[in-house]
Phi, psi and omega in degrees: 000318180296316179299322179296318179297318179297318179297318180295319178296319179297317178296321179296320178296318179296320178296320179296317178296321179295321179295318179295318182294330184270354179296125184289144174255135177245130182249143184230154175229151176271355176288123180291150178301151182298331182264012178291148177304135184297312178071014182285141178264007181284125180292150177301139179087356179294144182292146176290148177275165175300159176300161183231159175238115178262115181288163177306142183264130175267143179233157180301141181302325184299329183251003181278069184228155174297328181272154171293137177248119184237154177279145174230106183073207184281319187242340186278153174226157179228137175263114188270102184297329183267357182240113191226155172280145181285340179215166177309142188301319178300321178292322178298313180297315181297316180298317180293317180294320179299315180296319180292320179294320179300321178291315183293320184270351185053046184219196181220153177275116182251029179306131180087354179254151179291139180270341179056040176059021174270159180307136184215133175264119178258124187238135179227139178228130173239112179276130175263332179222142173217082189263140182226119174230103183305138180076006183227288184204159167238125188230136171232145179212135181185181177249148179215158179218151176230133179227131176266122179252144173065015178271171178293329179229077181302146180199173181208158178211137176234133185217174171230152181221148174224118185231126179236131181240125176292141182228155176274184181290153176100151182286325175301320178294324178295314179296320177298323177298320177292324175301317180293322179296318179294323178296320178294319178298318177301322178298320179293315180294318182295324179300319178288317181296323181298316179294314178300318183295338181245025172083010180272181179241100184280165175231158178293150180295145179294142178080000000 
């Protein structure tokens, strides 16, 4: 009887391990698809801005996990073991923001390359919130700054933004909502950077 019980326990353990091993993992990226609508508000024929340097992006510790962290109700959160970012969240946000800024500014991110004393826009983003509630909203909130270096009229601007995008059910829709939120943030940052790059005096976005 004891041997039978041990065998049954062993078989049960193997089945549990097999179930865990077979549970599918889904990976997500904040980089929008190459064929996604550009959504840029830059008019055709607008001059390109100086190249930019996007510094590493900081994200809240609570959501800086390989897994998606989502809200459940008012106070609860869930760490989704089967739903994961393809890269660290800070890198994901930075990569998506860099691509969106390059499109908006019609310029390129030259982070890590020498500027050779030519005009350069230095951009920094610190996220304070990166909230995800499936079937409800994707929200980002943080502070950002833009500084023009080596230009004829150096200047700087520091602002804060809060962007919430309604999303449908499902985790792909949630990730798409964050992609849209980052694209909107890129538009706000680019509007200020564009003015600085061409000698103007930008202001923080309303609201």
